[in-house]
NUPA-467223 format. One record per residue: residue in three letters; residue number from 1; x, y, z of N, C-alpha, C, O in turn. Coordinates in steps of 0.02 Angstrom, whole numbers. Example, Ala and Ser with C-alpha at 12.3 -4.5 7.8 and 13.67 -1.06 7.14 Angstrom:
REM residues 2
- baro_kelo_n.east_n.north_n.up_ca.east_ca.north_ca.up_c.east_c.north_c.up_o.east_o.north_o.up
- ALA_1_660_-284_390_615_-225_390_660_-165_390_712_-166_423
- SER_2_642_-112_354_684_-53_357_645_2_394_670_57_402
END
This chain:
REM residues 176
- baro_kelo_n.east_n.north_n.up_ca.east_ca.north_ca.up_c.east_c.north_c.up_o.east_o.north_o.up
- MET_1_42_-58_0_0_0_0_45_62_0_96_65_35
- LYS_2_25_112_-40_60_175_-40_10_231_-50_-43_222_-79
- LYS_3_27_290_-25_-16_348_-35_-13_367_-108_38_362_-141
- LEU_4_-70_390_-133_-73_416_-201_-50_488_-202_-65_527_-157
- LYS_5_-13_506_-254_7_575_-264_-51_612_-297_-96_581_-326
- LEU_6_-51_678_-293_-106_718_-321_-119_700_-394_-177_695_-414
- ASP_7_-68_691_-434_-78_676_-505_-104_605_-516_-123_589_-572
- GLU_8_-104_564_-465_-130_495_-471_-204_490_-451_-234_437_-457
- LEU_9_-233_545_-426_-302_544_-402_-354_551_-458_-414_541_-446
- ASN_10_-331_568_-518_-376_575_-576_-434_623_-563_-491_609_-582
- ARG_11_-419_679_-531_-470_730_-519_-486_767_-583_-442_777_-626
- VAL_12_-548_787_-590_-568_826_-649_-550_899_-639_-541_922_-582
- ASP_13_-545_936_-694_-532_1008_-687_-599_1044_-674_-652_1013_-677
- ILE_14_-595_1109_-660_-655_1147_-641_-707_1147_-696_-767_1137_-682
- GLU_15_-687_1157_-758_-735_1159_-813_-771_1091_-822_-831_1089_-834
- THR_16_-734_1036_-816_-764_969_-821_-812_959_-763_-867_933_-772
- PHE_17_-791_979_-703_-834_972_-644_-900_1010_-655_-954_984_-641
- LYS_18_-895_1072_-679_-955_1113_-688_-1004_1081_-738_-1064_1090_-731
- SER_19_-978_1045_-786_-1022_1016_-838_-1046_945_-821_-1092_919_-854
- GLN_20_-1017_913_-771_-1037_844_-755_-1102_843_-716_-1123_893_-686
- ASP_21_-1134_785_-716_-1196_776_-677_-1181_785_-603_-1128_766_-579
- LYS_22_-1229_816_-569_-1223_826_-496_-1278_788_-461_-1330_772_-490
- PHE_23_-1267_774_-397_-1320_746_-356_-1372_801_-345_-1354_860_-339
- PRO_24_-1437_783_-343_-1490_834_-335_-1495_857_-262_-1547_850_-230
- VAL_25_-1441_886_-238_-1436_906_-168_-1404_975_-165_-1353_988_-197
- LEU_26_-1434_1019_-126_-1406_1084_-109_-1390_1086_-35_-1427_1057_5
- LEU_27_-1336_1119_-16_-1325_1135_54_-1351_1206_65_-1333_1251_27
- VAL_28_-1392_1215_116_-1418_1281_134_-1386_1300_200_-1396_1267_251
- LEU_29_-1346_1353_199_-1311_1376_259_-1351_1433_289_-1350_1489_263
- ASP_30_-1386_1418_343_-1433_1464_374_-1400_1503_431_-1395_1478_487
- ASN_31_-1377_1563_416_-1346_1607_466_-1285_1576_500_-1278_1579_561
- ILE_32_-1241_1547_460_-1179_1519_486_-1131_1576_503_-1117_1618_461
- ARG_33_-1107_1577_565_-1064_1632_589_-993_1628_563_-964_1679_545
- SER_34_-965_1568_560_-895_1560_544_-884_1552_469_-909_1504_438
- ALA_35_-846_1598_440_-829_1592_369_-784_1531_356_-784_1504_301
- LEU_36_-747_1510_407_-707_1449_400_-752_1388_390_-738_1344_349
- ASN_37_-808_1385_427_-857_1331_416_-888_1335_347_-899_1284_315
- VAL_38_-901_1396_324_-930_1405_257_-882_1376_204_-903_1340_159
- GLY_39_-818_1393_210_-768_1367_162_-764_1292_164_-760_1260_111
- SER_40_-767_1263_223_-765_1190_230_-826_1158_196_-820_1105_165
- LEU_41_-883_1191_201_-944_1164_170_-943_1171_94_-973_1130_59
- PHE_42_-909_1222_69_-898_1226_-4_-857_1166_-27_-872_1135_-78
- ARG_43_-805_1148_11_-764_1089_-7_-805_1026_-5_-797_983_-48
- THR_44_-850_1021_44_-894_962_48_-939_959_-14_-947_905_-43
- ALA_45_-967_1015_-34_-1011_1017_-93_-973_996_-155_-1000_962_-199
- ASP_46_-910_1017_-160_-868_997_-217_-852_922_-213_-860_886_-262
- ALA_47_-831_899_-154_-811_829_-146_-867_780_-164_-853_727_-192
- PHE_48_-929_798_-149_-985_752_-162_-1025_772_-224_-1079_744_-235
- ALA_49_-999_819_-264_-1032_841_-325_-1105_859_-313_-1150_834_-347
- LEU_50_-1116_903_-264_-1183_928_-250_-1200_983_-299_-1155_1014_-329
- GLU_51_-1265_996_-308_-1286_1049_-354_-1260_1117_-335_-1245_1158_-379
- GLY_52_-1254_1130_-271_-1230_1196_-251_-1241_1210_-178_-1259_1167_-138
- VAL_53_-1230_1274_-162_-1235_1299_-93_-1277_1362_-94_-1266_1406_-135
- LEU_54_-1325_1367_-48_-1363_1428_-39_-1341_1459_27_-1340_1426_79
- LEU_55_-1324_1523_24_-1299_1560_83_-1353_1607_106_-1373_1653_70
- ASN_56_-1378_1596_167_-1435_1634_192_-1416_1678_251_-1375_1660_293
- GLY_57_-1447_1737_253_-1440_1782_311_-1369_1808_319_-1339_1835_272
- ILE_58_-1342_1800_380_-1276_1828_397_-1218_1786_369_-1160_1805_377
- THR_59_-1233_1729_339_-1180_1685_313_-1136_1724_264_-1160_1756_217
- ALA_60_-1070_1720_275_-1023_1755_232_-1025_1728_161_-1043_1670_150
- ARG_61_-1008_1771_113_-1007_1752_43_-937_1759_15_-898_1802_37
- PRO_62_-920_1717_-35_-856_1726_-69_-854_1795_-101_-906_1820_-122
- PRO_63_-796_1825_-106_-729_1801_-91_-704_1822_-22_-655_1858_-17
- HIS_64_-736_1801_30_-714_1815_98_-649_1777_112_-643_1718_95
- ARG_65_-601_1811_142_-534_1782_154_-537_1715_191_-503_1668_172
- GLU_66_-578_1711_244_-581_1649_283_-617_1593_245_-600_1534_255
- ILE_67_-664_1610_203_-696_1558_161_-643_1529_115_-637_1468_109
- LEU_68_-606_1572_82_-556_1550_33_-502_1507_66_-474_1462_34
- LYS_69_-487_1522_129_-435_1484_166_-453_1410_171_-409_1368_162
- THR_70_-515_1394_186_-535_1324_195_-567_1294_132_-570_1233_125
- ALA_71_-593_1336_87_-626_1310_27_-576_1282_-23_-594_1239_-64
- LEU_72_-514_1304_-21_-461_1280_-65_-482_1279_-139_-469_1230_-174
- GLY_73_-513_1333_-162_-532_1339_-232_-602_1314_-249_-624_1324_-306
- SER_74_-636_1283_-203_-702_1254_-219_-755_1308_-229_-809_1293_-255
- THR_75_-742_1371_-210_-790_1424_-225_-792_1437_-300_-839_1469_-325
- GLU_76_-741_1414_-336_-739_1422_-409_-776_1365_-445_-799_1373_-501
- SER_77_-781_1307_-412_-813_1250_-444_-886_1241_-424_-926_1213_-463
- VAL_78_-904_1263_-365_-972_1251_-338_-1015_1313_-350_-996_1369_-333
- GLU_79_-1074_1301_-379_-1122_1355_-390_-1151_1377_-322_-1162_1336_-278
- TRP_80_-1164_1443_-315_-1194_1467_-252_-1238_1527_-265_-1229_1564_-314
- LEU_81_-1286_1536_-221_-1330_1594_-221_-1334_1621_-150_-1330_1582_-102
- GLY_82_-1343_1686_-143_-1352_1717_-78_-1423_1744_-69_-1453_1769_-116
- PHE_83_-1448_1738_-8_-1515_1763_9_-1510_1804_73_-1473_1785_119
- GLU_84_-1546_1859_75_-1544_1902_134_-1584_1874_192_-1568_1886_251
- ASP_85_-1637_1835_177_-1678_1808_231_-1705_1739_214_-1707_1719_155
- GLY_86_-1725_1703_265_-1748_1635_257_-1810_1628_214_-1816_1580_176
- GLU_87_-1855_1676_219_-1917_1672_180_-1902_1671_105_-1932_1632_68
- ALA_88_-1856_1714_82_-1838_1716_11_-1805_1651_-10_-1817_1626_-65
- CYS_89_-1762_1625_32_-1728_1562_17_-1777_1504_14_-1774_1462_-31
- ILE_90_-1823_1502_61_-1874_1449_63_-1918_1453_0_-1934_1402_-30
- GLN_91_-1937_1514_-18_-1978_1523_-78_-1941_1496_-140_-1971_1462_-181
- TYR_92_-1877_1511_-146_-1836_1486_-201_-1837_1409_-202_-1847_1379_-254
- LEU_93_-1826_1379_-144_-1825_1305_-139_-1892_1275_-159_-1894_1227_-197
- GLN_94_-1946_1303_-132_-2012_1276_-147_-2031_1285_-220_-2059_1240_-251
- GLU_95_-2015_1343_-249_-2031_1356_-319_-1991_1310_-366_-2012_1297_-422
- ASN_96_-1934_1286_-342_-1891_1243_-383_-1897_1169_-364_-1857_1128_-387
- GLY_97_-1946_1152_-322_-1962_1082_-309_-1916_1044_-262_-1911_983_-268
- TYR_98_-1883_1079_-217_-1839_1045_-169_-1877_1023_-107_-1919_1059_-82
- LYS_99_-1861_963_-82_-1882_942_-16_-1834_973_33_-1773_972_23
- ILE_100_-1860_1001_86_-1819_1036_136_-1806_990_195_-1852_969_230
- ALA_101_-1742_974_205_-1721_931_260_-1678_972_308_-1621_988_293
- VAL_102_-1707_990_366_-1668_1026_416_-1629_976_458_-1655_923_476
- ILE_103_-1568_993_473_-1527_950_516_-1532_981_586_-1498_1031_601
- GLU_104_-1574_951_627_-1590_981_691_-1619_928_738_-1650_880_717
- GLN_105_-1607_938_802_-1637_896_853_-1705_925_871_-1710_979_899
- THR_106_-1758_888_854_-1826_910_867_-1866_853_898_-1841_797_904
- THR_107_-1927_868_915_-1971_816_942_-1990_765_889_-2012_710_905
- ASP_108_-1982_783_825_-2000_738_770_-1942_721_724_-1953_705_666
- SER_109_-1881_724_749_-1822_709_707_-1821_636_687_-1842_592_724
- THR_110_-1795_624_626_-1784_557_601_-1709_544_603_-1669_586_583
- ASP_111_-1690_485_627_-1620_466_629_-1592_463_558_-1623_433_514
- LEU_112_-1535_494_548_-1503_496_482_-1498_426_450_-1504_419_390
- SER_113_-1486_376_491_-1474_308_465_-1536_278_432_-1530_228_396
- ILE_114_-1596_306_444_-1656_277_414_-1692_325_366_-1748_311_345
- VAL_115_-1660_380_348_-1691_427_301_-1694_394_232_-1646_364_209
- ASP_116_-1752_402_199_-1761_378_131_-1744_435_83_-1786_478_69
- TRP_117_-1683_436_59_-1660_487_12_-1683_467_-58_-1644_443_-98
- ASP_118_-1747_477_-72_-1775_458_-137_-1737_494_-192_-1734_555_-193
- SER_119_-1709_456_-238_-1668_484_-291_-1709_523_-343_-1680_557_-385
- THR_120_-1775_517_-341_-1816_557_-387_-1831_626_-359_-1859_668_-394
- ASP_121_-1812_638_-296_-1823_703_-265_-1761_746_-269_-1705_721_-276
- LYS_122_-1771_812_-264_-1717_859_-256_-1717_879_-182_-1769_891_-153
- TRP_123_-1658_882_-153_-1652_892_-80_-1614_957_-64_-1565_974_-95
- ALA_124_-1639_992_-14_-1605_1049_16_-1589_1031_88_-1634_1024_129
- ILE_125_-1525_1023_103_-1502_1005_170_-1486_1071_206_-1438_1105_189
- VAL_126_-1526_1087_257_-1518_1151_292_-1478_1141_356_-1496_1102_400
- LEU_127_-1422_1177_359_-1377_1176_416_-1382_1243_452_-1376_1296_420
- GLY_128_-1394_1242_517_-1408_1304_554_-1348_1335_588_-1293_1308_588
- ASN_129_-1362_1392_617_-1314_1432_654_-1280_1390_708_-1312_1348_740
- GLU_130_-1216_1403_719_-1176_1364_766_-1202_1365_838_-1189_1319_876
- VAL_131_-1239_1418_857_-1266_1423_925_-1341_1410_926_-1365_1371_968
- GLU_132_-1377_1442_882_-1451_1440_883_-1481_1384_841_-1540_1368_849
- GLY_133_-1442_1353_798_-1469_1301_754_-1508_1329_696_-1499_1387_678
- VAL_134_-1550_1288_667_-1591_1307_609_-1643_1358_631_-1673_1352_685
- SER_135_-1654_1408_590_-1703_1461_606_-1774_1433_605_-1788_1381_574
- GLU_136_-1818_1468_639_-1888_1448_644_-1921_1445_575_-1963_1401_562
- ALA_137_-1903_1490_530_-1932_1490_462_-1918_1424_427_-1963_1395_397
- PHE_138_-1856_1401_429_-1839_1337_397_-1871_1279_434_-1894_1231_402
- LEU_139_-1873_1282_500_-1903_1228_539_-1977_1219_519_-2000_1163_511
- GLN_140_-2013_1274_511_-2084_1270_493_-2094_1248_420_-2145_1218_404
- ALA_141_-2046_1262_377_-2052_1243_306_-2026_1173_292_-2034_1148_236
- ALA_142_-1996_1141_341_-1962_1077_330_-2009_1020_312_-2065_1015_339
- ASP_143_-1986_979_266_-2021_916_250_-1999_862_299_-2036_815_312
- ILE_144_-1938_868_325_-1911_819_372_-1857_853_414_-1820_896_391
- ALA_145_-1853_833_477_-1798_852_521_-1756_790_531_-1781_737_549
- ILE_146_-1691_797_520_-1645_740_525_-1597_752_582_-1571_807_591
- GLU_147_-1584_699_619_-1538_702_675_-1484_649_666_-1498_593_646
- ILE_148_-1422_668_682_-1367_620_682_-1362_593_753_-1347_630_800
- LYS_149_-1374_528_761_-1371_498_827_-1300_504_855_-1251_489_821
- GLN_150_-1296_526_917_-1231_536_950_-1230_499_1017_-1283_486_1046
- PHE_151_-1171_481_1039_-1165_438_1098_-1121_467_1153_-1111_435_1204
- GLY_152_-1095_527_1144_-1050_557_1193_-1086_606_1239_-1147_605_1245
- THR_153_-1046_648_1271_-1074_696_1319_-1096_761_1287_-1134_799_1318
- LYS_154_-1075_775_1226_-1094_836_1191_-1160_825_1155_-1178_768_1140
- HIS_155_-1194_879_1141_-1260_874_1109_-1260_898_1037_-1313_903_1006
- SER_156_-1201_911_1011_-1199_936_942_-1131_922_911_-1082_905_945
- LEU_157_-1129_929_845_-1067_923_807_-1051_991_775_-1096_1032_767
- ASN_158_-989_1002_757_-972_1061_718_-1013_1059_654_-1023_1006_625
- VAL_159_-1037_1117_632_-1082_1120_575_-1050_1093_511_-1083_1062_470
- ALA_160_-985_1105_502_-952_1079_442_-945_1003_445_-952_970_393
- VAL_161_-931_976_503_-928_903_511_-997_873_498_-1004_824_462
- CYS_162_-1048_904_526_-1117_881_517_-1135_882_442_-1165_834_417
- GLY_163_-1119_936_408_-1133_940_337_-1099_886_296_-1128_860_248
- GLY_164_-1038_869_315_-1002_815_281_-1035_748_291_-1042_709_244
- ILE_165_-1055_734_353_-1087_670_368_-1152_662_329_-1164_610_298
- VAL_166_-1194_714_331_-1259_709_298_-1251_708_222_-1287_671_188
- SER_167_-1204_747_195_-1192_745_122_-1170_677_99_-1192_652_48
- TYR_168_-1126_646_137_-1103_578_120_-1161_529_122_-1170_490_75
- ALA_169_-1201_531_175_-1258_485_181_-1307_495_123_-1330_446_93
- ALA_170_-1322_557_107_-1371_571_53_-1345_547_-14_-1381_513_-51
- THR_171_-1284_564_-31_-1258_545_-98_-1248_470_-104_-1259_442_-158
- GLN_172_-1228_438_-51_-1220_365_-54_-1288_330_-64_-1293_283_-103
- ALA_173_-1339_355_-30_-1406_326_-38_-1434_339_-107_-1464_295_-138
- ILE_174_-1425_400_-132_-1452_418_-198_-1415_379_-253_-1446_360_-303
- ALA_175_-1351_366_-243_-1310_331_-294_-1329_257_-299_-1312_225_-350
- ARG_176_-1362_229_-250_-1379_158_-251_-1432_142_-303_-1451_84_-310
END
């Protein structure tokens, strides 16, 4: 066994990536405070060939220095849109036929391991603010609330880690 060098990974260039088929999944960043988390989530969207990223509310937008630090160029490959408020973002999602999946601990959350990621649906995965979580507007508009089962003493995961876990689960299920 040996590590692969960058030129052995057979990565596509940005233009090829932009033209290739994407998974019918958007990441919606709902008032994310940390631009470093935003950049990490751009990388996640690139890694899993998601349709794009929607930046809502106070969430920083490229070309913010801290986004670029962790995005490592993925702001050039991943499509994104910015929205000033949740209502406008929700309207966009509903008008374009997306199922809204909030990642939140609620009284009606579904464990991530049993979510039916129907491949005929388009999905918007909503990740909330690092302190307050998903906003009330998205919570009320949600088709499903998804929770990642945890077993430790903490009650949450870093938003970028959470986005990676859910993106992986969704794309693997849709690819089947």
